[in-house]
Phi, psi and omega in degrees: 000337183305318183290327188286349183291335178237336177236119189247152176266124177238132185277127173235113186057241182249016185244156171250131182232149179282137178221150177279135180290111176232170175302320184298314180291322182298323185276351179290155171246086191295324184261357175073025184257015175085005175239137180291161175302324180294322178296320181290332182259008178087016182231064187290338182264000177058046178242003184294140174229157182304134180097344177263165175269147175294157179299328181230143177239349175262147177078022182289137176226175186269125184287352178254002181235124181293133175233152001293140196296320184274001187283153182303324185291341183259348187306313180293317183298329187257018181295336183281345184270132177235103184265001182287128174270135177283123181293146179293128175282113182218087180299336184294337179299342176259006179301151175300131176089353181298134179245163177212153177214138176255124181247113182241154166280151173295158184301126190230141176287129177280126179299154180271064177225154184301315183221136178206152180242135178235141182231154180215131178272129179229156183263133177267165179304131182237011182275005179191188177253119192228161162246127173281122189239349182195156169208157176221150186287151173233078188269125182270309183242104181288340185280344185243339187278118175265318172198162181228127181241146177232127183247136172279140182264110181293330179242086187300315183298316180291325179298321182290327178287330186274329188232145173291140183278133176057029176234114180296129176222155180294142183213181179261166177300313186289138181295152176286156184297333182282339183224085191250346185272114177286120181253339183197142178231117164251132173224165184310128179104341183275147177246012176129188182214150182225120183280159176312145184293344180267359185213167176196160177279123185285122177230160177101214189303319186249019183217210183286122181263339178229150176226154173244123180263134184246126176251133173250113183252144173244126177220065181298336178273000178055041180290141182262359186255007183276137165228169179208145174218044183283170179188203179224142173265116183264137175246125184217147186230146176280349179275083188304142177276178188290322187232149168280138180261160172204170181246138175243125179261124179240164177135209187229152174254018176216123171230148179217086194251118183286155177286163170076020181255129175291325172211130179224122180262138169246129182246143179222155180215135164263101191289166174300322182299318184287308185296325181295336179263328175288329186259131174255003180186179178295145172236160185229122182279128176254329181214155176211142178231134175275150177213117168224186174251204191295338180273354180293133178239332177200144177220143176221141175241124185240150178253129178233147182222122185052038178082359185253132178294132180259310182193160166275118175284310168231152174191098186202154172300154181238139180226118184306326184258015182225099185291140175211147172219169188236132181248142180231120175218106007288155179298163177264129181274129171246132182257157172303133183095347174292149173259142179241111181254133180242128180235123180248130178249130181241157178239118188232028181301337185255012182258149175239018177214163173284140189252130179245170176289145178179177186292322195286153176299330177284346171272188182229168178217161174209084183231159167228134180253121188238118177272127187226167168211160352282141178305329184295342181269355181243126186240083183134126185278349179226156171216093195239162173229160173242106192056240181253023180254130181289123178286334177303331181283336174267342186248282187283327194241039185297329183291325179285335183229078183295338176231148174235127189057030181081006184246134174275089188292321179303318177294321183290337179267010178244099183296349180261003175297132183307323180294321186284325179299317179294317178300312182296318183299314182296317181294327175296323184284314190265335194245164177235092180309134174071013185232206183283162175269110181278158179297324183286324180293313181300324182289320181289319181292320183289324190259345182238301186296313183300341183272347180281122179302339179289347178248029177231144169063215180289337173300316178295314177304318181291317178302316176297317181296310180297326184295334179304315180259337183264318182227072187303329184298333180300334180301326178296320180287327174293327175290329177296316180292319183289340180300338182247005185300312184297317181295319180296321178299314178297322174299316182295317181298318182291326176297318180293323179289322180293321181288337180284000000 
């Protein structure tokens, strides 16, 4: 409904077209059900303007769909609507020896918050060695479930120590270290998943013995009467396939999307430096899924080799409420050193604030979930960037990359590092945080600090971002530096004018 507040959908024949909200459009009855478009959208007086809330928020209905939907009077008007979901075609579910188990959470009260994540540790079948080859959703409450993820636990003993078994508890969006391998993604609109005939996720005695299921619930109306006991039905076989499968997540962990934009692109890259270290041999993509939130309009994942575009892995319009994924047979080969670029396009014409990445549906994301085999060739479940900085260089491969953008980020996050102790000492001596710019501070910042690569470009942006949670005291020294930023910029401008 957020989008419908300023740009509304009106049905013409079998098509939906974008229209500007005007009094004339408000007073129309586009679906012929006896209610004006304004009445259906909470603006019966036709006085709503961008930035305001509608007069009513309860009883909202679609101005392009005749209601009550199933009434005889609306049957002809709604003939264009097809609400039937096509079931996932998966012949493997009927294979000889195929087993299945449905894993649900016990009935749990949905909190009265707009967005929340709940997780539950479950035990997988351990009476044999199996490949998990398919799953389908077992949704109890369709009004709150946005997506369900299932992660294999790489460290089963640690997982059992860290999480209660079969007990739903509130959690964060990011997977826990004990359970990092994404084995399945159900999101609104999906009817399940069927893996490539050559591969499966190894579970059981020689594979994952425990999994952590994550539920993303939306309750924007803050209803107190919602409960849920949803889950997943897993199909697994003792007839092992040729390869073990795994999931690789690509994209970005930082978005800063301004309001009022018709199209705004966010770019991310899994660089050659990272993929050459994550991959010990070729991997093969069998499926790929785009993932954004409600402002997403288009997403593409592209493969490059030696700087040359090879193919688009995905490239399609995006609809938050319409699930889609891409299947590849034959699979797409990815070699060590290939680059995987992700581009997400957002539309924010109806927003009045900057949107960042986050857990909530009102926040945004830019990820791609890629199922690949053989799992043995992939060493790391994600390949992500922060703006144009490779996260692999900050996390897994710091010994290969002691500096990023010329900055020793690890040293900068250690307030006891000798270089940082000296820097802090001088800033305390010369500068007045949150105060005036002294002559001594400007001289020190301009001639010493400004030459440090950690205080330039995206390296500086990252240091500032990380310091909020990791080294809060660092913010005082950043304020000291900023006390002279304006004066230094004016000096630089004057120098350029004098030299011109």
